[in-house]
VMD Tcl script that draws the C-alpha trace (Angstrom):
set ca {
  {9.78 46.02 -29.97}
  {8.48 46.57 -26.26}
  {10.90 45.14 -23.14}
  {9.66 42.12 -21.96}
  {7.74 41.98 -18.89}
  {8.47 40.57 -15.66}
  {5.86 39.91 -12.64}
  {7.33 39.70 -9.12}
  {5.36 38.68 -5.97}
  {7.36 36.35 -4.05}
  {6.85 36.09 -0.36}
  {10.06 34.30 0.26}
  {12.50 37.70 -0.79}
  {15.83 35.84 -0.85}
  {18.37 37.24 -3.02}
  {14.73 38.95 -4.61}
  {17.59 42.10 -5.09}
  {19.97 41.31 -6.82}
  {17.89 39.04 -9.48}
  {15.10 42.42 -9.53}
  {19.00 43.69 -10.40}
  {20.38 42.06 -13.03}
  {16.89 41.89 -14.72}
  {16.39 45.22 -14.40}
  {20.15 45.72 -16.21}
  {19.01 43.39 -18.60}
  {16.09 45.61 -19.45}
  {13.25 43.91 -18.10}
  {9.98 45.98 -16.88}
  {9.62 44.99 -13.59}
  {5.89 44.70 -12.44}
  {5.39 44.13 -8.55}
  {2.53 43.63 -6.09}
  {2.85 44.81 -2.90}
  {5.55 44.45 -0.57}
  {7.94 42.96 -3.03}
  {7.22 46.00 -4.95}
  {7.77 48.05 -1.91}
  {11.23 46.50 -1.55}
  {12.46 46.15 -4.77}
  {11.42 50.20 -5.01}
  {12.91 50.81 -1.87}
  {16.47 49.36 -2.96}
  {16.20 51.98 -5.98}
  {15.15 49.88 -8.43}
  {12.40 50.81 -11.35}
  {9.47 48.26 -10.80}
  {5.44 49.14 -11.79}
  {3.28 48.43 -9.06}
  {0.47 46.15 -10.61}
  {-2.56 48.48 -9.83}
  {-1.08 50.16 -12.46}
  {-1.64 47.88 -15.57}
  {-5.11 46.89 -13.48}
  {-5.83 50.27 -12.90}
  {-8.13 48.32 -9.80}
  {-6.34 49.34 -5.91}
  {-5.28 46.34 -3.65}
  {-7.95 45.31 -1.52}
  {-9.59 42.86 1.12}
  {-6.26 43.60 2.99}
  {-3.99 42.48 0.61}
  {-6.33 38.83 -0.68}
  {-6.37 40.03 -4.10}
  {-3.38 41.67 -5.38}
  {-3.19 39.70 -9.43}
  {-6.60 38.41 -9.85}
  {-7.54 40.28 -12.53}
  {-7.07 39.85 -17.10}
  {-4.29 42.36 -17.50}
  {-2.84 39.91 -15.27}
  {-3.32 36.88 -16.24}
  {-4.79 38.05 -20.23}
  {-0.47 38.46 -20.17}
  {0.39 34.99 -18.57}
  {-1.52 32.78 -20.74}
  {-1.34 34.32 -24.18}
  {0.19 32.14 -27.17}
  {1.94 33.51 -29.75}
  {-0.94 32.95 -32.02}
  {-2.77 35.66 -33.71}
  {-6.06 35.45 -32.76}
  {-4.55 35.88 -28.30}
  {-2.28 38.87 -29.84}
  {-5.68 40.43 -30.87}
  {-7.45 39.82 -27.90}
  {-4.26 41.26 -25.79}
  {-4.17 44.84 -28.77}
  {-8.01 44.75 -28.46}
  {-7.91 45.05 -24.44}
  {-4.61 46.83 -24.73}
  {-2.60 44.68 -22.35}
  {1.11 43.65 -22.92}
  {2.66 39.96 -22.25}
  {4.45 38.90 -19.75}
  {7.35 36.59 -20.34}
  {8.19 35.73 -17.32}
  {6.27 35.07 -13.40}
  {8.51 35.49 -10.38}
  {6.44 34.41 -7.71}
  {6.46 31.96 -4.47}
  {3.61 31.27 -1.85}
  {2.86 32.10 2.01}
  {4.40 29.93 4.27}
  {1.29 26.97 5.39}
  {3.49 24.14 5.79}
  {5.38 25.87 8.59}
  {2.30 28.05 10.00}
  {0.16 25.13 10.67}
  {3.80 23.49 12.33}
  {3.89 26.37 14.94}
  {2.90 25.23 18.36}
  {-1.02 26.45 18.84}
  {-1.78 27.69 14.96}
  {-5.43 27.80 15.37}
  {-7.37 27.43 12.00}
  {-7.92 31.08 11.52}
  {-4.36 31.52 11.58}
  {-4.04 28.71 8.84}
  {-6.99 29.91 6.94}
  {-5.47 32.99 6.45}
  {-1.55 31.15 5.34}
  {-3.68 29.70 1.44}
  {-1.90 31.69 -0.91}
  {-4.93 32.12 -3.63}
  {-3.56 34.74 -6.07}
  {0.32 33.27 -5.80}
  {-0.72 29.55 -6.91}
  {-2.67 30.95 -9.59}
  {0.16 33.34 -11.04}
  {2.47 29.57 -11.01}
  {-0.49 27.64 -12.34}
  {-1.39 29.68 -14.81}
  {2.54 30.73 -16.35}
  {3.08 26.71 -15.67}
  {0.25 26.00 -18.11}
  {1.78 28.78 -20.72}
  {5.53 27.78 -20.46}
  {6.33 27.12 -23.94}
  {6.22 30.65 -24.44}
  {6.97 31.87 -20.35}
  {9.62 31.57 -17.56}
  {8.29 30.36 -13.81}
  {9.90 30.60 -11.23}
  {8.86 29.48 -8.15}
  {12.17 28.63 -5.90}
  {15.15 32.07 -5.49}
  {17.98 28.99 -5.88}
  {16.97 28.94 -9.08}
  {17.81 32.86 -10.37}
  {21.43 32.55 -11.00}
  {20.36 29.50 -13.62}
  {17.91 31.46 -15.23}
  {19.78 34.39 -15.14}
  {22.87 32.84 -17.35}
  {20.70 31.12 -19.28}
  {18.59 34.94 -20.43}
  {22.30 36.40 -20.84}
  {23.48 33.62 -23.33}
  {20.12 33.63 -25.34}
  {19.45 37.09 -24.74}
  {15.61 37.18 -23.46}
  {15.60 33.48 -24.91}
  {16.21 30.77 -22.46}
  {14.98 27.99 -24.49}
  {12.03 25.40 -23.88}
  {14.51 22.86 -21.31}
  {15.12 25.58 -18.70}
  {10.96 26.86 -19.46}
  {9.85 23.07 -18.88}
  {12.36 22.35 -15.66}
  {10.92 25.59 -14.20}
  {7.25 25.32 -15.17}
  {7.94 21.54 -13.50}
  {8.92 22.79 -10.39}
  {5.79 25.10 -10.79}
  {3.46 22.66 -10.94}
  {5.10 20.02 -7.95}
  {4.86 22.90 -6.02}
  {1.57 23.70 -6.09}
  {0.50 20.48 -6.14}
  {2.46 19.91 -2.43}
  {0.92 23.34 -1.14}
  {-2.13 21.78 -2.53}
  {-2.02 18.29 -0.25}
  {-0.94 20.20 2.76}
  {-4.13 22.27 2.69}
  {-5.82 18.71 1.68}
  {-4.01 16.75 4.81}
  {-4.15 19.77 7.53}
  {-7.93 20.45 6.53}
  {-8.71 16.52 6.35}
  {-7.49 16.15 10.11}
  {-9.45 19.23 11.33}
  {-12.74 18.03 10.12}
  {-12.92 14.59 11.08}
  {-13.42 15.34 14.88}
  {-16.27 13.59 16.99}
  {-18.84 15.68 15.76}
  {-17.98 15.74 11.75}
  {-18.79 12.07 11.64}
  {-19.34 10.93 8.18}
  {-22.55 11.24 8.54}
  {-22.90 14.94 9.30}
  {-20.65 15.78 6.28}
  {-22.26 16.39 3.43}
  {-19.77 15.21 1.44}
  {-18.48 11.16 0.87}
  {-15.79 10.50 3.48}
  {-12.57 10.71 2.56}
  {-10.82 10.37 5.22}
  {-10.24 7.93 8.23}
  {-8.61 8.37 11.72}
  {-6.50 5.66 12.50}
  {-5.88 4.97 15.78}
  {-1.93 5.25 15.67}
  {0.77 4.31 13.06}
  {3.24 1.29 12.61}
  {4.00 2.07 16.48}
  {1.57 3.88 19.06}
  {4.27 7.15 19.36}
  {3.53 7.73 15.61}
  {0.54 9.64 15.77}
  {-1.69 11.29 14.33}
  {-1.83 8.56 10.91}
  {-4.64 8.23 9.01}
  {-6.21 6.73 5.76}
  {-7.22 9.12 2.83}
  {-7.94 9.10 -0.60}
  {-7.79 12.47 -2.90}
  {-11.08 11.54 -4.93}
  {-14.01 9.74 -4.53}
  {-14.31 8.11 -1.58}
  {-12.73 5.76 0.98}
  {-13.91 2.64 -0.46}
  {-14.25 0.76 3.14}
  {-16.34 1.42 6.46}
  {-15.25 0.74 10.34}
  {-18.75 -1.53 11.60}
  {-16.82 -2.14 14.65}
  {-14.08 -0.73 16.30}
  {-11.00 1.30 14.62}
  {-7.81 0.21 12.05}
  {-4.25 0.75 13.50}
  {-2.11 1.69 10.65}
  {-0.75 -1.77 10.22}
  {-3.73 -3.86 10.63}
  {-5.13 -0.96 7.62}
  {-1.72 -2.30 5.02}
  {-3.49 -6.66 6.43}
  {-7.02 -5.51 5.73}
  {-6.30 -4.19 1.71}
  {-3.23 -6.21 1.42}
  {-5.48 -9.56 2.17}
  {-8.27 -8.82 1.05}
  {-7.03 -7.82 -3.20}
  {-5.27 -11.66 -2.04}
  {-8.82 -13.06 -1.55}
  {-10.84 -11.77 -3.81}
  {-8.61 -12.53 -6.82}
  {-8.29 -16.20 -5.53}
  {-11.78 -16.21 -5.54}
  {-11.74 -14.52 -9.09}
  {-9.15 -17.26 -10.40}
  {-10.49 -20.67 -8.95}
  {-14.94 -18.96 -8.46}
  {-14.89 -20.31 -4.69}
  {-14.85 -18.12 -1.97}
  {-11.54 -17.33 -0.18}
  {-10.28 -16.37 3.11}
  {-6.85 -15.26 4.00}
  {-5.02 -14.32 7.55}
  {-2.75 -11.91 7.49}
  {0.22 -11.18 10.20}
  {2.56 -7.79 9.07}
  {1.14 -7.42 5.61}
  {2.34 -10.92 4.35}
  {-0.21 -14.23 4.52}
  {0.18 -16.70 7.62}
  {-2.12 -18.65 5.88}
  {-5.26 -18.43 2.88}
  {-7.29 -20.41 1.13}
  {-10.92 -21.65 -0.83}
  {-13.49 -23.64 0.27}
  {-12.65 -26.67 -0.57}
  {-14.35 -29.29 1.94}
  {-12.92 -30.35 4.80}
  {-12.65 -33.89 5.69}
  {-13.21 -35.28 9.43}
  {-9.08 -35.03 10.26}
  {-9.19 -31.92 8.71}
  {-12.37 -30.57 10.82}
  {-10.00 -32.09 14.18}
  {-6.94 -30.46 13.00}
  {-8.05 -27.33 11.81}
  {-10.03 -26.65 15.65}
  {-13.65 -26.81 13.87}
  {-14.93 -30.58 14.17}
  {-17.18 -28.70 17.68}
  {-18.79 -26.97 16.07}
  {-22.48 -27.37 15.54}
  {-23.81 -25.56 12.54}
  {-23.10 -27.08 8.76}
  {-19.21 -25.66 7.50}
  {-19.74 -23.07 5.00}
  {-17.03 -22.97 1.89}
  {-16.30 -19.73 3.67}
  {-16.16 -21.24 6.71}
  {-13.77 -24.25 5.50}
  {-11.99 -21.30 3.58}
  {-11.08 -19.87 6.75}
  {-10.72 -22.67 9.11}
  {-8.24 -23.90 6.18}
  {-5.98 -19.81 6.52}
  {-6.29 -19.79 10.55}
  {-4.61 -23.29 10.64}
  {-1.65 -23.19 8.23}
  {0.53 -21.60 10.58}
  {-1.54 -21.11 13.57}
  {1.38 -19.36 16.12}
  {1.57 -17.13 13.14}
  {-2.01 -16.12 12.45}
  {-2.32 -15.74 17.03}
  {-3.25 -11.63 16.76}
  {-4.49 -11.77 12.15}
  {-6.11 -9.55 10.63}
  {-8.58 -10.86 8.54}
  {-9.93 -11.48 5.00}
  {-13.09 -12.39 3.09}
  {-14.18 -12.53 -0.95}
  {-17.86 -13.06 0.09}
  {-20.06 -11.31 2.62}
  {-18.76 -13.00 6.05}
  {-21.44 -15.75 6.84}
  {-23.05 -17.06 10.84}
  {-20.73 -20.14 10.48}
  {-17.52 -17.94 9.84}
  {-18.14 -15.50 12.36}
  {-18.48 -18.34 14.73}
  {-14.84 -19.73 14.08}
  {-13.18 -16.02 13.97}
  {-15.20 -15.71 17.11}
  {-13.15 -18.12 19.00}
  {-9.82 -17.05 17.80}
  {-7.28 -14.02 19.39}
  {-7.58 -11.78 15.66}
  {-7.37 -8.16 15.19}
  {-10.05 -7.85 13.08}
  {-11.42 -8.63 9.63}
  {-11.97 -7.66 6.07}
  {-15.33 -8.31 4.34}
  {-17.81 -7.27 0.94}
  {-20.31 -7.62 3.93}
  {-21.50 -9.12 6.61}
  {-25.25 -11.07 7.46}
  {-27.01 -9.45 10.76}
  {-26.01 -13.12 12.36}
  {-22.70 -12.68 11.85}
  {-22.24 -9.28 12.38}
  {-23.66 -9.31 15.65}
  {-21.19 -12.00 17.03}
  {-18.02 -10.28 15.84}
  {-19.77 -6.74 17.10}
  {-19.80 -8.88 20.81}
  {-15.86 -9.28 20.34}
  {-13.48 -7.73 22.28}
  {-15.93 -5.72 24.29}
  {-17.43 -3.83 21.42}
  {-13.72 -3.00 20.11}
  {-12.77 -5.42 17.42}
  {-12.28 -3.94 14.13}
  {-15.17 -5.62 11.64}
  {-14.26 -3.81 8.50}
  {-16.37 -2.93 5.41}
  {-14.99 -2.79 1.83}
  {-17.41 -2.15 -1.32}
  {-16.64 -4.91 -3.57}
  {-17.15 -2.68 -7.10}
  {-13.63 -0.72 -5.75}
  {-10.45 -0.77 -8.47}
  {-7.61 0.90 -7.31}
  {-5.80 3.11 -8.68}
  {-3.32 2.27 -12.05}
  {-0.68 3.91 -10.25}
  {0.36 3.60 -6.46}
  {2.43 6.15 -4.70}
  {4.32 5.46 -1.95}
  {6.82 7.98 0.31}
  {9.73 6.53 2.09}
  {12.01 8.46 3.95}
  {11.11 11.71 2.45}
  {11.11 10.75 -1.21}
  {7.84 9.89 -3.57}
  {8.56 6.37 -5.69}
  {5.47 5.61 -7.84}
  {5.15 2.39 -10.04}
  {2.30 0.48 -11.94}
  {-0.29 -1.15 -9.08}
  {0.75 -5.41 -9.82}
  {-1.52 -5.88 -11.97}
  {-0.23 -9.76 -13.34}
  {-2.75 -11.82 -13.62}
  {-2.72 -15.52 -12.02}
  {-4.76 -18.24 -13.62}
  {-3.96 -20.93 -15.56}
  {-1.97 -20.00 -18.27}
  {0.56 -19.50 -16.54}
  {1.64 -22.83 -15.89}
  {1.65 -24.37 -19.30}
  {4.90 -24.36 -20.05}
  {6.09 -27.02 -18.19}
  {9.70 -27.79 -18.92}
  {10.13 -30.94 -17.48}
  {10.20 -34.64 -18.34}
  {6.88 -35.29 -16.32}
  {3.89 -32.50 -17.35}
  {1.05 -34.40 -15.83}
  {-1.00 -31.68 -13.76}
  {-3.94 -32.65 -12.60}
  {-6.85 -30.53 -11.40}
  {-5.83 -29.97 -7.79}
  {-2.39 -29.58 -8.33}
  {-3.45 -26.74 -10.52}
  {-5.49 -24.70 -8.49}
  {-2.68 -25.50 -5.35}
  {-0.41 -23.93 -7.81}
  {-2.31 -20.63 -8.50}
  {-3.56 -20.35 -4.62}
  {0.36 -20.30 -3.71}
  {1.16 -18.12 -6.57}
  {-1.21 -15.61 -5.85}
  {-0.19 -15.97 -2.03}
  {3.03 -15.35 -3.03}
  {1.73 -11.55 -5.39}
  {0.86 -10.06 -1.72}
  {3.86 -11.64 0.93}
  {6.55 -9.44 1.80}
  {10.01 -11.19 -1.21}
  {11.95 -13.53 -0.99}
  {9.45 -16.14 -0.71}
  {7.75 -18.79 -1.82}
  {4.69 -20.58 -0.63}
  {3.75 -24.62 -0.28}
  {-0.29 -25.58 -1.25}
  {-2.35 -28.53 -0.32}
  {-5.77 -28.98 -0.99}
  {-6.18 -25.62 -2.02}
  {-4.25 -23.64 1.71}
  {-1.17 -22.74 2.14}
  {0.50 -25.43 4.43}
  {3.50 -23.15 4.44}
  {5.38 -20.46 3.57}
  {8.87 -18.85 3.66}
  {8.53 -14.60 3.86}
  {11.08 -11.64 3.68}
  {13.96 -13.87 3.50}
  {16.91 -12.79 1.61}
  {18.17 -15.53 0.32}
  {16.03 -18.38 -1.70}
  {16.70 -21.13 -0.20}
  {16.40 -19.59 3.25}
  {12.51 -18.65 1.97}
  {12.13 -22.58 1.44}
  {13.28 -23.93 4.15}
  {11.58 -21.97 6.05}
  {8.17 -23.18 4.26}
  {9.01 -26.81 3.55}
  {9.76 -26.26 8.03}
  {6.01 -25.28 8.58}
  {4.60 -27.26 5.95}
  {6.11 -30.58 7.54}
  {4.78 -28.93 11.15}
  {1.80 -29.08 9.32}
  {1.17 -32.28 8.69}
  {2.89 -33.43 11.71}
  {-0.35 -32.51 13.51}
  {-2.46 -34.73 11.27}
  {-0.51 -37.71 13.26}
  {-3.00 -39.48 15.28}
  {-1.12 -38.78 18.01}
  {-1.15 -35.42 18.15}
  {-4.89 -35.88 17.15}
  {-5.59 -37.43 20.36}
  {-3.11 -34.78 22.63}
  {-5.34 -35.37 26.31}
  {-5.37 -32.26 27.23}
  {-7.34 -31.14 30.61}
  {-10.63 -29.64 30.74}
  {-10.73 -26.14 29.94}
  {-7.09 -25.39 28.09}
  {-7.63 -22.40 26.13}
  {-7.47 -22.56 22.08}
  {-4.33 -20.66 22.21}
  {-2.47 -22.82 24.81}
  {-3.37 -25.97 22.92}
  {-1.82 -24.14 19.73}
  {1.26 -23.34 21.40}
  {1.85 -26.96 22.95}
  {0.84 -28.60 19.72}
  {3.56 -26.22 18.36}
  {5.63 -27.24 21.07}
  {5.46 -30.86 20.57}
  {5.38 -31.21 16.62}
  {8.60 -28.61 16.42}
  {9.87 -31.73 19.18}
  {11.41 -29.15 21.92}
  {13.53 -29.60 24.60}
  {11.62 -28.24 27.45}
  {13.49 -27.86 30.61}
  {12.76 -25.42 34.14}
  {9.56 -23.90 34.44}
  {8.80 -24.40 30.72}
  {8.51 -27.62 30.56}
  {6.07 -27.71 33.90}
  {3.75 -25.01 32.63}
  {4.38 -27.18 29.41}
  {3.03 -30.35 31.18}
  {0.26 -28.64 33.29}
  {-1.93 -28.80 30.20}
  {-2.66 -32.27 30.32}
  {-4.36 -34.74 31.70}
  {-1.62 -37.06 31.44}
  {1.93 -35.62 29.71}
  {2.59 -37.00 26.21}
  {5.56 -39.15 24.83}
  {7.55 -36.90 22.70}
  {7.27 -38.58 18.72}
  {10.21 -40.40 17.91}
  {11.87 -40.30 14.80}
  {10.68 -43.49 13.01}
  {7.47 -41.90 14.17}
  {8.02 -38.88 12.15}
  {9.82 -39.90 8.91}
  {6.75 -42.79 7.95}
  {4.73 -39.48 8.91}
  {6.55 -37.08 6.31}
  {6.71 -39.96 4.08}
  {2.63 -40.10 4.05}
  {2.39 -36.58 2.10}
  {2.82 -35.95 -1.91}
  {1.15 -34.33 -3.97}
  {2.09 -30.71 -2.67}
  {2.59 -27.97 -4.89}
  {5.42 -25.02 -3.79}
  {5.82 -21.73 -6.12}
  {8.68 -19.14 -5.59}
  {8.23 -15.23 -6.48}
  {11.65 -15.57 -8.39}
  {13.69 -18.06 -10.27}
  {15.21 -20.74 -7.73}
  {19.14 -19.88 -8.42}
  {20.07 -23.34 -7.40}
  {18.42 -26.67 -7.80}
  {18.95 -27.29 -3.70}
  {15.49 -25.67 -3.67}
  {14.00 -28.32 -5.87}
  {15.52 -31.12 -2.83}
  {14.35 -29.19 -0.15}
  {10.85 -28.66 -1.04}
  {10.35 -32.38 -2.82}
  {11.24 -33.63 0.95}
  {7.84 -32.11 2.12}
  {5.68 -33.61 -0.60}
  {6.43 -31.22 -3.57}
  {5.94 -33.04 -6.58}
  {4.72 -29.74 -8.42}
  {6.97 -26.65 -9.00}
  {6.36 -23.13 -10.32}
  {8.82 -20.27 -10.72}
  {10.03 -18.19 -13.01}
  {13.10 -19.20 -15.41}
  {16.32 -16.41 -15.54}
  {19.14 -18.28 -13.46}
  {21.54 -19.69 -14.24}
  {21.29 -22.81 -13.16}
  {17.48 -23.72 -14.84}
  {19.04 -26.28 -15.88}
  {20.46 -28.21 -13.18}
  {17.10 -27.13 -11.05}
  {14.95 -28.86 -13.76}
  {17.27 -31.57 -13.55}
  {16.43 -32.52 -10.21}
  {13.13 -31.88 -10.60}
  {13.50 -35.13 -13.31}
  {15.49 -36.66 -10.43}
  {12.13 -36.89 -8.16}
  {9.21 -36.78 -11.33}
  {8.48 -33.81 -10.07}
  {6.61 -31.66 -12.34}
  {7.89 -27.69 -13.25}
  {6.29 -24.75 -14.65}
  {8.56 -21.58 -15.77}
  {5.96 -19.01 -15.53}
  {8.19 -16.32 -17.00}
  {6.34 -13.79 -13.71}
  {8.60 -12.75 -10.82}
  {6.47 -11.40 -8.01}
  {8.25 -9.69 -5.73}
  {6.28 -7.40 -3.13}
  {7.20 -4.48 -0.98}
}
mol new
graphics top color blue
foreach p $ca { graphics top sphere $p radius 0.5 }
foreach p [lrange $ca 0 end-1] q [lrange $ca 1 end] { graphics top cylinder $p $q radius 0.2 }
display resetview
């Protein structure tokens, strides 16, 4: 039987000589390329050159060394009669061990002043091919891509008398595949940056747009930043302006929400996002005259379309939180909706399309720098999501849970009456939670979010926060709030801030009080406790959903104080019975969804 062959072709020569000496002592025939063979030979260890079996010299300045059937036939041959016959016919010997690591592409491009030509020269071709071929055939071949694995390999080789076992081969094959994947990603990332310059716009490139440069990352000092796909083309494009990293997080999450809302309820939907959570979300339920005044759209001349009504509701849920929002629409933006957007302080918008009139209005916002994104409505995201945190990659199946009426069929309270409007509101609230940073609780009414508590560490704080927002939202409907005597010329944002302070009962002093009072023709008197209590009692029929179970009945009691009659939450708490009992005490309808919706 002929001696097993090990092919060595490495850039990183750490521990190479000791490893080669041990292999030779074990009776392994060594085969090397270029500088690897020279270093081993200079150490007095017998080794043959790759050219001895290929019968072809290294060429093109060392670019072509191992790319030859005599090498890859020896690596890829399986232990089957047909492959063995092919090897004999071509006088090729099987290769048992491949030791290879790659040119230092990442360290080269990280060097200050690195040129494109220098980067190109450090793209390894033969090494990647060796690793991939050996890893593919790891049922027979051992592939070593990391010098730190030499000792473990030798121990297994000696213990198995030349057979390291399938476990070791599989482990090292996976490492090789991961190395080549990371290497390819580094190359792709480098060229995405190089070839997305001003003179290489998507229109000038032969292929599809795979990358978009972002203004910056989560903060201005985090540059460069980019968005890209590794297959196909980006499903969105910028019609105007340029998004930042957080803008795009808001855009993609919010569009996913409104798309699902429209699919679930067959109504156009809109969302107002801030810091990757909805400040408001709604479907196109027609506004009554009071609501038009509350949402500040009563002065618009053209009739409100269903889509415009949806955005008015979404923006009006929490006007303070929506200041500087990113907007998502489930349907092409029409002129009526664009008119509302044009008046609000906002960072950008994403929609599946825009009428020419709407785009004309939006493109003038912020002096032409307003971010207008158009997304392909037929885009379907991959089933697996990958993210990186502190250098660690994590993967999970995308949350494709379907939120529809069936989710709320398990009503566990005595009162089981769930009217259509309440069902719509539960769907709106629950879908909003699917895209809200957890822990989260949402209140909805008449097809719109009216209060959301996001990112709290305890459930009761979510419920209280959402409830307080719902309470303030409802106080904005009070006749005295609607009649506040603002001076002519007060800006919409100033009005929103003043109303928020007024309904919140803030005690103002000094310059802050003077500034607030200066907005009015006549300084309004605060709402009394009696007025607040009377207004609060008029709100009923609110829907409330939680992204995980209610751990204690205090959540149920707090929700009821804000007019909640319909509850939805997963079961699983040791206090489920007590929570149901609390709901029964208030004659509420409580549906156990059996679906947790954490989002991070």
